[in-house]
C-alpha positions as CSV (number, residue, x, y, z in Angstrom):
1,M,-0.8,45.1,-5.4
2,T,2.5,44.0,-7.2
3,G,4.4,40.6,-7.1
4,A,4.5,37.2,-8.4
5,P,0.5,35.9,-8.7
6,Q,-0.4,32.7,-6.1
7,V,0.0,29.4,-8.0
8,S,-1.7,26.7,-6.7
9,W,-1.4,22.3,-7.9
10,A,-3.9,20.0,-8.8
11,L,-3.6,16.6,-8.0
12,F,-6.1,14.4,-10.4
13,V,-6.4,11.1,-8.8
14,D,-8.0,7.6,-9.7
15,E,-7.7,4.1,-8.7
16,S,-6.4,0.8,-10.6
17,G,-7.0,-2.6,-9.4
18,Q,-9.8,-1.8,-7.0
19,D,-11.6,-5.5,-7.9
20,R,-8.5,-7.5,-6.0
21,R,-9.1,-10.2,-8.9
22,Y,-6.7,-9.4,-11.9
23,S,-4.5,-6.8,-11.2
24,P,-1.3,-7.6,-9.1
25,Y,-1.5,-4.5,-7.0
26,E,-4.5,-2.0,-5.5
27,V,-3.1,1.0,-7.2
28,L,-4.1,5.0,-5.7
29,A,-2.6,7.2,-8.2
30,G,-2.3,11.0,-8.6
31,V,-0.6,13.4,-11.5
32,A,-0.1,16.9,-10.1
33,I,-0.3,20.1,-12.5
34,E,0.1,23.3,-11.9
35,D,-3.1,25.2,-12.3
36,R,-1.6,28.0,-15.3
37,R,-0.9,24.5,-17.1
38,I,-4.1,22.7,-16.9
39,W,-5.6,24.1,-19.7
40,P,-2.9,24.0,-22.4
41,L,-2.6,20.3,-21.1
42,I,-6.7,19.3,-21.8
43,C,-6.1,21.1,-25.1
44,Q,-2.8,19.2,-25.9
45,I,-4.7,15.6,-25.3
46,A,-7.8,16.9,-27.5
47,D,-5.4,17.4,-30.4
48,A,-3.5,14.6,-29.9
49,Q,-6.7,12.6,-30.2
50,R,-7.8,14.1,-33.1
51,Y,-4.3,13.2,-34.5
52,L,-3.4,9.9,-33.7
53,F,-7.3,8.4,-34.2
54,G,-9.0,11.3,-36.5
55,M,-11.5,12.1,-33.8
56,P,-11.8,12.0,-30.3
57,L,-12.0,9.2,-28.3
58,F,-15.5,10.1,-26.5
59,E,-17.2,9.9,-29.7
60,A,-15.7,6.3,-30.7
61,Y,-16.5,4.8,-27.4
62,G,-19.3,7.1,-25.6
63,A,-17.2,6.6,-22.5
64,E,-14.1,7.3,-21.2
65,A,-10.9,5.0,-23.2
66,K,-9.5,3.3,-19.7
67,A,-6.2,2.0,-19.7
68,K,-6.7,-1.0,-19.4
69,E,-8.5,-1.1,-22.7
70,L,-5.9,1.1,-24.2
71,L,-3.1,-1.2,-22.7
72,K,-4.5,-4.4,-22.5
73,T,-1.8,-7.7,-23.7
74,K,-4.2,-7.8,-27.1
75,T,-3.3,-4.4,-28.0
76,Y,0.1,-5.3,-28.2
77,K,-0.5,-8.1,-30.0
78,L,-2.8,-6.6,-32.7
79,A,-0.1,-4.0,-33.5
80,A,2.8,-6.2,-33.6
81,Q,1.1,-8.2,-36.6
82,M,1.8,-5.9,-39.2
83,E,4.8,-3.1,-39.7
84,L,4.5,0.1,-38.3
85,F,2.1,2.3,-40.3
86,S,2.6,6.5,-41.9
87,N,1.2,8.6,-39.6
88,E,-1.6,9.5,-42.2
89,E,-2.3,5.6,-43.1
90,R,-2.9,4.8,-38.9
91,R,-4.7,7.4,-38.4
92,Q,-6.8,6.5,-41.6
93,L,-7.2,3.3,-40.8
94,A,-7.8,3.7,-36.9
95,K,-10.5,5.8,-37.9
96,E,-12.3,3.3,-40.1
97,M,-11.9,1.1,-37.5
98,L,-13.7,3.0,-34.9
99,E,-16.2,4.2,-36.7
100,N,-17.1,0.7,-38.0
101,G,-16.1,-1.8,-35.5
102,D,-18.2,-4.4,-37.4
103,A,-15.8,-4.5,-40.4
104,P,-12.7,-5.2,-38.9
105,S,-9.5,-6.3,-41.0
106,C,-5.9,-6.9,-40.3
107,A,-4.9,-3.7,-41.6
108,R,-7.6,-1.9,-39.4
109,L,-6.9,-3.6,-36.0
110,T,-3.0,-3.1,-36.3
111,A,-3.2,0.6,-36.8
112,L,-5.9,1.0,-34.1
113,G,-3.2,-0.8,-31.6
114,Q,-0.5,1.0,-32.9
115,A,-2.2,4.1,-32.5
116,K,-3.4,3.4,-28.6
117,I,0.0,2.8,-27.8
118,A,1.4,5.5,-29.6
119,Y,-1.1,8.0,-28.0
120,C,-0.4,6.4,-24.5
121,E,2.9,7.2,-24.7
122,F,1.7,10.9,-26.4
123,V,0.0,12.1,-23.4
124,L,2.5,11.0,-20.9
125,K,4.8,12.8,-22.6
126,L,2.8,16.1,-22.7
127,A,2.1,15.8,-18.7
128,E,6.0,15.6,-18.4
129,K,6.6,18.4,-20.5
130,H,4.2,20.3,-18.4
131,Q,6.2,19.6,-14.9
132,G,3.9,17.6,-14.0
133,K,4.5,15.1,-10.9
134,I,3.2,11.7,-10.3
135,F,2.3,10.2,-6.5
136,A,1.0,6.6,-5.9
137,T,0.7,3.8,-3.4
138,M,1.1,0.4,-4.6
139,V,-1.1,-2.3,-2.4
140,P,-0.6,-6.3,-2.5
141,R,-3.7,-7.9,-3.1
142,D,-3.6,-10.1,0.3
143,A,-2.1,-7.1,2.4
144,P,-4.3,-6.4,5.8
145,R,-7.0,-3.9,5.3
146,P,-9.3,-1.9,8.2
147,P,-12.8,-2.7,8.7
148,D,-15.2,-0.1,7.2
149,G,-15.5,2.8,9.5
150,D,-14.5,6.4,10.3
151,A,-10.8,5.9,9.5
152,M,-8.8,6.8,6.7
153,R,-6.9,3.9,5.1
154,K,-2.7,4.1,5.1
155,D,-2.2,4.4,1.8
156,Y,-4.2,7.4,1.2
157,A,-3.1,9.1,4.6
158,F,0.6,8.4,2.9
159,F,-0.4,10.0,-0.5
160,L,-1.7,13.1,1.2
161,E,1.8,13.2,3.0
162,R,3.9,13.1,0.1
163,F,1.8,16.0,-1.8
164,Y,2.0,18.2,1.3
165,H,5.5,17.6,1.2
166,F,5.4,18.6,-2.5
167,L,3.6,21.5,-1.7
168,N,5.8,22.7,1.3
169,Q,9.3,22.0,-0.8
170,T,8.0,24.3,-4.1
171,P,8.5,28.2,-3.4
172,D,6.1,30.5,-2.6
173,D,4.1,27.4,-0.5
174,P,1.2,27.2,-3.2
175,M,-2.0,25.9,-2.3
176,G,-3.4,22.5,-3.7
177,F,-6.6,20.7,-4.0
178,L,-7.7,17.2,-4.7
179,V,-9.8,16.0,-7.7
180,F,-11.3,12.5,-7.5
181,D,-13.2,10.3,-10.1
182,E,-16.4,10.5,-9.2
183,L,-17.5,7.2,-7.2
184,D,-21.3,6.4,-6.4
185,K,-22.6,8.7,-4.5
186,S,-22.4,6.5,-1.6
187,A,-18.9,5.8,-1.3
188,S,-17.8,9.0,-2.3
189,H,-19.9,10.7,0.9
190,V,-17.8,8.0,3.0
191,L,-14.4,9.3,1.5
192,I,-15.5,12.8,1.8
193,G,-16.3,12.2,5.4
194,Q,-13.3,10.3,5.8
195,I,-10.5,13.1,4.7
196,S,-12.1,15.5,6.4
197,R,-12.1,13.8,9.7
198,Y,-8.0,13.4,8.7
199,F,-7.9,17.2,8.1
200,Q,-9.9,18.1,11.1
201,R,-9.3,15.3,13.9
202,T,-5.5,14.6,13.8
203,S,-2.3,16.4,14.5
204,N,-0.6,15.8,10.7
205,G,-4.0,16.7,9.1
206,R,-4.1,19.7,10.8
207,A,-0.5,20.6,9.8
208,R,-1.3,19.5,6.5
209,S,-4.5,21.5,5.7
210,R,-2.3,24.7,5.9
211,L,-1.4,23.5,2.1
212,I,-4.2,21.5,0.8
213,V,-7.8,21.9,0.6
214,P,-9.5,19.9,2.9
215,E,-12.5,19.0,1.1
216,P,-12.0,16.8,-2.2
217,F,-13.5,17.5,-5.7
218,F,-15.4,15.1,-7.5
219,V,-15.9,14.5,-11.4
220,H,-16.4,12.2,-14.3
221,S,-13.5,10.9,-15.8
222,D,-15.3,11.3,-19.1
223,L,-15.4,14.5,-19.3
224,S,-11.8,15.3,-17.7
225,S,-8.9,14.8,-19.8
226,L,-6.4,14.8,-16.2
227,I,-8.5,12.2,-14.9
228,Q,-7.4,10.0,-17.8
229,I,-4.0,10.4,-17.7
230,A,-4.1,9.3,-13.9
231,D,-5.7,6.3,-14.8
232,L,-3.1,5.6,-17.3
233,V,-0.5,6.0,-14.4
234,A,-2.4,3.8,-12.1
235,Y,-2.3,1.4,-14.7
236,I,1.2,1.0,-16.0
237,V,2.3,1.1,-12.0
238,S,0.3,-1.7,-11.0
239,W,1.1,-3.8,-14.3
240,G,4.8,-2.4,-14.7
241,L,6.4,-0.6,-12.1
242,R,8.4,-2.4,-9.3
243,L,10.2,-0.9,-6.8
244,P,12.4,-3.4,-4.4
245,R,11.7,-6.5,-2.6
246,M,8.6,-6.7,-5.1
247,P,8.6,-10.3,-6.6
248,A,5.6,-9.8,-8.9
249,T,6.2,-10.4,-12.0
250,T,5.6,-7.3,-15.1
251,R,4.6,-6.8,-18.3
252,P,8.0,-6.1,-20.3
253,E,5.8,-4.4,-23.3
254,L,5.0,-1.8,-20.8
255,A,8.6,-0.5,-20.5
256,P,8.6,2.5,-22.4
257,L,5.8,3.8,-20.8
258,V,7.1,2.9,-17.2
259,E,10.1,4.8,-17.9
260,I,8.4,8.1,-18.2
261,V,6.2,7.4,-14.9
262,R,9.1,7.0,-13.4
263,R,11.0,10.3,-14.4
264,M,7.9,12.2,-13.4
265,R,8.2,10.5,-10.0
266,Y,7.8,12.9,-7.2
267,R,11.7,12.8,-5.3
268,H,13.1,14.8,-3.4
269,L,16.4,14.7,-1.1
270,T,16.9,15.1,2.6
271,D,19.6,17.1,4.3
272,G,21.2,13.7,5.3
273,G,21.4,13.1,1.5
274,D,18.8,10.4,1.8
275,A,15.8,10.3,-1.6
276,V,12.3,10.5,-0.3
277,W,10.1,9.1,-3.2
278,G,6.5,10.0,-4.2
279,V,5.7,6.2,-5.3
280,K,5.4,3.8,-2.0
281,E,4.4,-0.2,-1.5
282,I,2.0,0.1,1.6
283,R,1.7,-3.6,2.6
284,D,-1.1,-2.8,5.6
285,L,-3.8,-0.7,5.2
286,R,-4.5,-0.9,8.8
287,P,-4.4,2.9,10.6
288,R,-1.2,2.4,12.8
289,A,-3.5,2.8,15.5
290,A,-5.6,-0.1,14.8
291,V,-2.4,-2.4,14.6
292,A,-1.1,-1.0,17.8
293,T,-4.4,-2.1,19.5
294,K,-4.4,-5.7,17.5
295,K,-1.1,-6.1,18.8
296,A,-1.9,-5.2,22.7
297,M,-4.9,-7.8,22.5
298,Q,-2.5,-10.6,21.5
299,R,-0.1,-9.6,24.0
300,N,-3.3,-9.8,26.6
301,R,-4.3,-12.7,25.1
302,H,-1.0,-14.5,25.1
303,K,-0.4,-13.3,29.0
304,A,-3.8,-14.8,29.9
305,S,-3.1,-18.4,28.1
306,I,0.3,-18.8,30.5
307,S,-1.6,-17.9,33.7
308,N,-4.2,-19.9,32.6
309,M,-2.1,-23.3,32.2
310,A,0.4,-22.1,35.6
311,G,-2.9,-22.2,37.5
312,I,-4.0,-25.6,35.9
313,T,-0.4,-27.4,36.3
314,Q,-0.4,-26.1,40.2
315,S,-3.9,-26.8,41.0
316,G,-2.8,-30.5,39.5
317,N,0.5,-30.8,41.5
318,T,-0.7,-30.3,44.9
319,R,-2.1,-33.6,45.6
320,S,0.5,-35.7,47.2
321,G,2.5,-32.7,48.7
322,D,4.7,-34.5,50.7
323,A,5.8,-37.3,48.4
324,R,6.4,-34.5,46.0
325,L,9.3,-32.7,48.4
326,G,10.8,-36.0,48.7
327,D,14.5,-36.4,49.9
328,A,14.8,-33.1,47.8
329,R,15.4,-31.3,50.9
330,L,18.0,-33.3,51.5
331,V,19.6,-31.0,48.8
332,G,19.6,-27.7,50.2
333,F,17.6,-26.5,47.6
334,N,13.6,-25.4,47.9
335,A,11.4,-27.8,46.2
336,D,8.1,-25.9,46.7
337,Q,9.4,-24.1,43.2
338,F,9.2,-27.1,41.7
339,F,5.5,-28.7,40.1
340,L,5.7,-31.5,37.8
341,P,3.0,-31.3,34.8
342,A,0.3,-33.6,35.2
343,F,0.7,-35.0,31.9
344,L,4.1,-36.2,33.1
345,A,2.5,-37.3,36.8
346,P,4.0,-40.9,36.9
347,T,1.2,-43.4,38.1
348,G,1.2,-46.6,39.9
349,S,1.7,-46.6,44.0
350,S,2.7,-43.5,46.0
351,S,6.1,-44.9,46.4
352,T,6.6,-45.3,43.0
353,R,4.9,-41.6,42.5
354,A,7.2,-40.5,44.9
355,A,10.1,-41.8,43.9
356,A,10.0,-40.2,40.4
357,M,9.2,-36.9,41.7
358,M,12.4,-36.8,43.9
359,R,14.4,-37.5,40.7
360,V,12.3,-35.0,39.0
361,A,13.4,-32.8,41.8
362,Q,16.9,-33.5,42.1
363,R,17.9,-32.9,38.4
364,R,16.0,-29.5,38.2
365,S,17.9,-28.7,42.0
366,S,21.2,-29.6,40.0
367,R,20.6,-27.4,37.1
368,V,19.7,-24.5,39.2
369,M,22.4,-24.8,41.4
370,R,24.9,-25.0,38.5
371,S,23.4,-21.4,37.5
372,S,23.8,-20.2,40.1
373,A,27.6,-21.0,40.4
374,R,27.9,-19.2,37.1
375,W,25.4,-16.5,36.9
376,P,25.5,-15.5,41.1
377,W,23.3,-12.3,40.5
378,A,20.2,-14.5,39.1
379,S,19.3,-16.0,42.7
380,S,18.9,-12.3,44.0
381,G,16.2,-11.4,41.9
382,S,18.4,-8.7,40.1
383,R,17.9,-8.1,36.4
384,G,21.8,-8.6,36.2
385,P,25.1,-7.6,37.0
386,A,25.7,-4.1,37.0
387,P,26.8,-2.1,33.8
């Protein structure tokens, strides 16, 4: 069989700020890499660790090197203690610090800090060189959230929508598959169920399953270098990237890394010339149907409260109906339309109450008559003058 080989894209996904305690935004971030570029990129990341640290980071930490450890504020403070080291000297000092953390020195701490920053920047540039695309959602910490259930959150829906558009606009319609950082088993099963129902039970999901494999894969981030890149992107987006009308402060020292992330964002120009971006702020995580249902319930409660208030007012003013009418008939207006609220009903003798009610009716009738003269269509029950 002849022709160009069919390609696919893997979207490596990780999260940042899920505890909603310290991070300014909760971020879901992904890095899409074409299948034929995955292994070369993994090899180059491993080579970068040996070049900058003198050893693989997993051997040093015994676990994934998380972005919050590599790029925390303290790292930048330590890196600025001394002048920049040469590559060879920095690698040697950083390796000594990783192998013997109980014997720190100013030079070792400074070299390790410089190596961490250089590594993060180099890895992002490698992903950019391999034409990686970044997708992300940013959620404020106080954003409304849906109750735990079967519905998939809005940030995941947006995430899958943008990835689908990217695949659909790529020549030959390549397939895409999702690779998530493994959660605990119960959380992973919940996420699998939500994504599966999205692709099977919603019209958008069924359409997008044409290009996206509906069942995600889960891997340990310790064993996947590309999940670590997604973690790095999520952290940088949370602390450094800001979109219009986002007031949260940023860390200016992350600016060089933020610029690389900006260049790697998915971007598409519509036929009308509008730009569609792969990074978006989501201010309400509830699915659209849940938001519409809540608004309808609020409207119904508001209407019910108005009806109850009207009923109470009318029942409170049916007493002394003849006195309420008084001489209002003399002005040629139907005073039965007026009901004096109970809290305004005057006290005292019946004649005093009748006089007060008559004055209220007269004032109201005068206003209505003036309105009728100004807008004659108002008394006919129509909604307004003919267009």
